[in-house]
N, C-alpha and C positions, 0 to 999 in steps of 0.2 A: 636646832643648831645649824649653822651655815655649812653648806656642803663644800668641801675642799675640791679644787680642780684636780682632775685625774692626770695620770701620766700622759695619756694621749692628748689631753687639753694643753698641757705644757709643751708637748712636741709640736702641736699645731701652732701655738703661739710663737715658738722658735722659727717655724717655717714662715709665718707671716712677717716676723721681724727680719728674717733673711731676705725675703722678697722686697720689703720696704727699703732696706739699706743697700742691697746689692742686686736688686732685680733687674736693673737696667745697666748694662755694661757701659754704654755711652755716658750716662749720667755719672757713673762712678769715675770714669776717666776725666770728665770735665771737672768734677769736684776736686780731685787730687791735683790736677794740673793747675787749677786756680789757687789752691793752697800753696803749691810749690812756688808759683809766681809771687804770691803775697809774701812768703818767707824770704825770697830773694830780694824783694823791694825793701822789706823791713830791715834786713841786714845793712842796707845802705842808709836808712832813714833814722832808725832808733838805735839804742845801745845794742851792740852785737851779742853781748852776754844774755840780755833779756830775750832777744829773738831766738837764740839757740836754746835757752832753757825752755821757752814756750814750745818750740818746735819738737824738742825731745819728749816733753810731757805729753803733748797732743799725739805724737806718734805712738807712744806707749799705750795710751788709753784706746786710741782708734785701732791699733794693731791687735790689742787684746780682744776687742769686740769682734774684729774680723776673724781672729782665730777661733773664738767661741762659736761664731755663727757659721763659718765656712769650712773649718777643718776638724774641730772636735766633734766626734760622734759617739763617744763613750761617756758613761756616767749617767746619774739620774737627770732626767730632763728638767726637773724643777730647779736643780742647782745650776745647770747650764743657762737656763732662762734668766734667773735672777742675777747671775754673774754677768751675762751679756747686757742686761738692763742697767746694772750698776756701772759697767764700763761705758755704756752710752751716756749716762748722766755725767760721769766724770769727764768724758771727752767733750760734752756740751759745755760744762762749766769751764774747762780749759780753753775752749774756743772763744767763749764770751769774755773771758778775762782779758784777752788782747785788745779787742775793740773798746772795751770799757777803759782800759789803761790809756789807749790813744785819745779817748775823749777827755780823760781826766788830766793828761799831761800838759800842764801850762795852758790848757784851753786854746791852743793855737788853731787857726782856721784849717790848715792842711791836715793835721793829725785828727782834729775833731771831725772833719768831713769823712776821713777814712774810717774812723771808728764808727760813726753813725751809719755809714754804708755797710760796714760789716754786720752791725746789729740788724739792720733792715734785711740784709741778705739772708741772715740766719732765720729770721721770722718767715720770709718768703719761702725758703727751702722747706721748712717744716709744714707750711700751709699747702704747698703744691705736691707733697708726697702722695703718690697714688694709693699706697697701702697704709692704712692707719690701724696698727695693732693697738689694743687698749692700753697696754703698758707704755708704749711709746707715746701715745696721746697724753697720758697723765704726765709723763716725764717732760714732754715738750711744754705743756702748760706750766709746770713748775719752773722750768728753766726760763721761760719768757717772763714769768712773774718775778723771778730773781733779777732778770735783766732790767725790767721796768722799775723795780724798787731801787736798784743800784743807780739808775739814771736820775731818779728823783733825789736821792741822797747826794749825788755829785753836783746837782744843780742848786741845791739849797744855799750854799755859801754865796752864790752869785745873785740871789734874789734879795731885794731890799725890803719888801714888806710882805705881810701875811696874805694879802690879796694875790700877789704873784705866786706865792708858794701854794696856795689853795688851787689856783688855776692850773699850775703844773701838775699837782696831784690829781685833780679831776680829769685832765686830759690823759694822763698816764693810766688812770683807772678805766677810762672809757675805751682807750685803745686795747688794754688788756682784756676787758670784757668782750670787745668785738673779736679779738683773736680767739679767746676760749670758746665763744659762741660759734665761730666759724669752724673750729676743730670738731666740736660736738656735732654740728649739722653735717659736716663731711663724713664723720664716722657713722652717723645714722643713715646717711644716703648709701654708703658702702654696704652697711648691714642689710638695708632694703634691697640693694642690687644683688647681693649674694643670695638672699632669700628668693628673689625673682628668678635667678639663674637656676637654683635648685628645683624650683617648681617647674621651670621650663624643661630641665633635664628629665624630671620625673614624667612630665607629659610626653616627651619624646620617647622615653623608654616604654611607656604604656602604649604609644602608637606603634612602635616597632614590635612590641610583644603581640599586640593585636594583629598586626599584619603577618607576623610569623605564624601565629596559631591559625589564622585564617588560611594562609598558604598551605600549611601542612594538612589541614582538614580538607581543603579543596583537592590537593594532589592525591591523597589517600582515598578520598571519596570516589574520584575518577577510577582508580585502579580497583577498588572494591566493587564498584558498579559493574565493571567488565568481568571480574571474577564471578560474582554472584549470578550475573546474567547468563554467562556461559555454563555455569553449573546447573542452572534451571533448564537451559536448552539440552544439556547432556541427559537429563532425566526424561525429556519428551521426544528427542530425536530418535527415529527408528533406524536410520542408516548408521552403520558402524564407522564409516569414514567421517561423517558429519559429527558424530559423537567424539571421535578422536580430535577433530579440528577444534571443537569446543574446549576440550581439555588442554590443547596446545595454547589456545588463546588465554585460558585461565592461568596456565603456567607462565606465559609471557607477561601477563599483567602482574603476577606475583613477583617476577624478576624485576620489573620496573619499580615496584614498590620497594624491593630490597635495595635497588640502586639509590632510591631516594633516602633510605635509611643510612646508607654509607655516605651519601652527600651531607646529610644532617650531621653525622659524626665528624666528617671532615670540616664542616663549617664551624663546629664547636671546638675543634682542636683535640678530638679524642680518638683519632684514627690510630691504629697500631702501625707504627712505621719501622722499617728495617733500613736505616741509613747506611750507605756505602759510598766510597769515593767514586765520582762520576766524571771521567774526562769529557769536557763539554764539546770538544771537536768531534769525537766519535758519537756522542749523544745526538748532535745536530744531524750528522749523516744518517744515523738510524731513523731519526724522527722524520726526515725528508722522505725516506722510503715508505714509512707507514702512512704519511699524509698523502702520498701519491695515489694510494688505493682508497682513501677515505674521502678526499675532497673532490669537488666537481671538476670536469675537464677545463672549465674556463677560469679556474683559480690558479694563480701563479705563486709559488713559494720560493722565497730567496733566503738562503741560509749561508751567508758568508762565514768562513772559518774565523775563529778568534785570532787576535794578533799574536798571542802566545799561549803556552799550555796552561789551561785553567781547569782546575779540578774542584767540583762542588761536592759537599757532603750532604746527601739527601737520599730518600727512598726512590730508587730509579723508576719503579713501576708507577708510583704515584706521581712523580714528576712528569713522566711521559703522558699519563692520563690527563694531568692538568694542562700540559702544553697542547694536547689534542683538543681539549675542551675550549681553550682559548682560540685555537684555529677554527673550530666549528662555529664559535661565536662570530669570528671575523668573517667567515664565509656567509653567514646569515646577514651580517651587517652590510656587506657589499653586494648582496643580492646574487651571490654565486659568481660574480664576475669582478675580480679585483686581484690585488697583490697583497700577500702576507710576507712580512720580513721578520725573520727570527735571528737574533744575534745573542752572543754571550760576551761579557766583558768583566774585568775585575774593577771593583770600586772600593776606594779607601774609606768611604763613609756612606751612610744612608740618610743624608740630609733631606729633611722634609717628610720622611716616612713616619706616620702616626698610626699606632703606637710605635715607639722606637724598638728596634730588634733586640731580642734578649742576648744574642751572641755578639761578641765584640767584632770589629772589623779586622781584616778586609772581608768583602763579600763578593760573591759571584752574582752578577745581574743577568738573568735570562729575560730578554726583551722580545715581546711579540707585538707588532704593530701592523695595522691595516690602513688602506687608503679609502675607507668607506666614508659615509657622511658624518660620522662622529656622533656625539650626544650633546645636548644643551648643557650650559654651565651649571644649572641648578640640579641636573640629574647626575653629573659626574661623581660627586661625593657619595651618592647613594647606590651606585651600581653594585657594590659588594654586599649590600644588605640582603639577607635571606628573602627570597620570593619577590624582591623588587624587580621590576622590568619596565622597559620603555615600549614594549610591544602593546598592541591593542588587547583589550581584555579577553577576546575570544581566542587569542593565540597562546594563552597559558603563561605560567610563571615557572621559574626555575631556581636552582641552587648552584648554578655553574660557578659564577665568580665568587660567591661566598664560600664555597667549598675549596676553591683554589686559594683564597686568602687564608682560610683556616689551615690548610696544609703548609703554606709558607710560614705562618706564625709558629706552628708546631715544629717546624724544621729549624727554628731559631732566627728566621728572617722576617719577611713581610711582603706585602703587595702594594704597589703604588700605581695609580691610574692617572694619566694625563693625555694631552692631545699633541701629536707632532705638528710641526709647522705646515706640512703638506695636507693636513686634515686626517680624519679617521680617529682611531683610538690606540693608545700605547699602554700596554700592561708590562710592568717591570716586576719580576719576582726576585727578591733578595734572598740568597741562599748562603749558607756558611761555606767558606772556602776551606778545603782540606789543608791543614798545616803540614809542614815538612815532616813532622812525626805525629801522625794522627792518633796513634794508640788504638784503642778499641773503637770499632765502628759505632757511631752514634753517641760517643762520649760527650759531644758538645750540644746535643739536642736536649732541650728541657721541656718538650711538649708533654701533655698529659696522655698517658697510654691507657 
C-alpha cells in the first residue's frame, strides 16, 4: 500500500508553498501593484460590471490563500494544505478567465494583445518561481493546459480548413510540452540543489565536530600531562618544598581543566545563570576598575556613559567575565598596545543577528571594539566556533568567543561580530532589557539550565 504523507510532510509543503508565493516581499508588492493598475485600466476599457466582478472574485480567492498560508496556524496541516492549494487553483482560473475573455471579445487588436500579454505573463510568472512545491507544480501545469485548450477552442471558428486547425493544435501542444518539461526540469534541479545543500551541511557539521573533539582532546591532554607529570615528580622529589610545588602545579592544571569545562558548558548554553537587573552605567564604571588591574599599561580603555539609563537583565558575574574575556582578546589582538572602546546602548531590533534572539525587543547592546589589525573576511564568521583560532598552531586554541556567544544566547540574546570602519574587531552582545515591571528575576531567560 502507498504510504500517506505525514503531518510533518504536509507542514513542510505548506512552508514551501508560503515561500513560493510570499517569500519575496518585493515580488509580492510588484505583483499586486500590477494587478491594481490592470483593474484600473479595465474599468475604463471594458464593461465595469465585468471588471468589478472579476476583481472581487480574484480578491476572494487570493485573500483566502493568503489567509491560509500566512495567518492560519491551527487545524490539521493536511486540511490547510489542500485548502490553500484549492484556493490557488481557483485564483489561477479566475486570473486566466480575464485575459481569455479579452482575447475572445470581438477579436479586436487591442483587447486581443492585452489578453495574450496576460496569458504570457502568467506562464512566465509560474516558470520563474524560485520555489517549486510539487502541488503547485501540478496545479500550474493543469492551469496552463486549460489555458492552451481554451485558446485552441477560441481560435477554431476563425480557421477555415483542417490544416490550419491541426497546425494550431500542434503548436499549442508543443508549447504546452515545453512548459511542462521546463517545470519538471526546474523541479528536479531544485531537488538536486537541496540534496547537495544537505550533504554540504552534513559535511560542515562533521568538520565542526571533528575540530571540536580534537580541540577538547588537545586541551585536556595538555592539562593531564601537567597533572600526571607533577604527580610523578611528587613521588620522586626528596625536598618537601619541591614536592609542594609539584602539588601546586597539579592543582593549577586541574583548575585550568575545570575552567575549560565551564567554558564548554557556556558554549553549549548550559551554564547555570542567576539573571538580575544590571544598570549599564554602573556596570561600565566597575568594569573599568577591574580592567585597569588586568590589562597591560599600554592598553587604553574608553567607556563613555550611555546616553540614558539602560538596565539589562543578565547574570552579572558571567557578563563581567565575558566582557573581560573580550578585552583580553582585544589586548592580544593589538599586541598589548591599543585602545578598547566599551559602550552600551538600547536597540529596537537585532537585525542581522543569526540565529535571531529568543527574547523580543528592545535589547541592550554591549559593544566591545578594538583598533587592532582585525581578521580576514573568511575568518570572521568562524571566530565563535569552538576551538577555532587565527593564531599559529603552537599558540593553542581556546573557547573564549564561543563561550561568550553561548552565554549571550542563553540570556535570550546573541552575539554579532563585525569590523568597525577604523579597523579592528567589534563584538556586540545583545541582552534582554529589563522591562518597567520585570517581575521575577530571570523570567525572560529561556536558556537550558
